N, C-alpha and C positions, 0 to 999 in steps of 0.2 A: 541860127536858123532862117533869118529872114534879110539878114544886110543887105547878098549880091539882088535879092529880088525886089527889094523896097528903091535899091535905086536905079531901077529901070521903070516905078511904077510913077506915071504924071501923080503929083499932086492934086488933091481934088479942089479944084477954083471956088467953089460954093456950093458947101456940102448939103446945104441945108435953106429952103425957100420959106421964110418967114409968112410972105405976103399970099401964098398959096395956102398955108397953112392955117391964117387969118380966115382967108376967103372960104375954107374949108367949114371952119368952126364957128361962122357967122361973128368973125370980127370980135372975139368975147375974150380978152385976154387973160382973165381967171381960168376960163378956161383951156386956153392955150398953153398958160404955164401949169397948169393941171398935166396936161397932155402931157409935157415936155419933161416934166418930171416922171410919171410914168412910162415913159421913154426911156429916160435914163438909166431909172432903178430895175426894169426888165435887161435892158441891152448888156449891165455889167455882170449882170447874173446869165446871160444865154453867152457872154463872148468868154466868163470863165468855163462853163460849161465847155465850150467849144474848144479851148485852149486844152483844158484836161482830154477831151475824146482824141482832138490829135496826136498829144502826148503818147496816148495808148493806143495810137493809129487805129481808132475807132470811126472809118470814115462816111457810115451809115449814121451814126450820131452828128459827124461832121455836117454831113449832108442835111439832116434835117433841121438841127440849129440855125443855119445859114438859111435856111426857106423860110422859117419861122422872123430872123434878123431881117428877112430882106420884106417881110410883111410890116413888119412893124418902122421900118426906112421910109417904105409908102407910105403909111400911114402918117406920120410925119412932114410928107414931101420931102423928104432927101433922095430925091429921085436920080442922081446924079452917082449913088451909095450902092441901088439896088442893081444894077451889073457887076459889079463885083462882087455881091454875093449870090447871083446867079451864077457865074462860073465858077465860085469855091462851090457849091452844089451839085451842078453835075460834075463838076472833076472829084469830088468827094465819092458820088456814085459810081465813078468808074475807079475808086481803088488808089488814088494819089493826088494829094491838094495842097503840098509844102508852100508851090510859090501862089497860088488863088489865096491861100490860108494866110500869107502875108499881104496881098494887099486890100481884101476885107479888113482884116485886123487895123489895118492902116487908116484905112478909110472909117471905119468906125473910129478911130481914137480921134482923126482931125472932127469927124462929125459931134463927138462926144467935145472936144475941145470948144467947139462952135455955140453950144448950148450950154454949154457951165457958167453957171455966174461966174 
């Protein structure tokens, strides 16, 4: 489903700004680790929900989950990923979102890889 779309999507150069997250959390390494762990757990669940909704062509659910994920990535200072999720949300609300879905899932995967130990 995503092969051709991903070929045209530029790789996210720096999906996560650790300095910004540390600054926002008072440079507390334990709190940063906790916030990242919570993000990773919720992102996996939300991404699975989004994939299932897309498979059912439930674009309203895809838009809802994209909106939730956008808030989550902004909360952990992954600013470069938010536009892909916003594009997905808007496209899904318009009833189709295959290419934006591929872009968002790719960006989320890049972020997951950069955050995972």
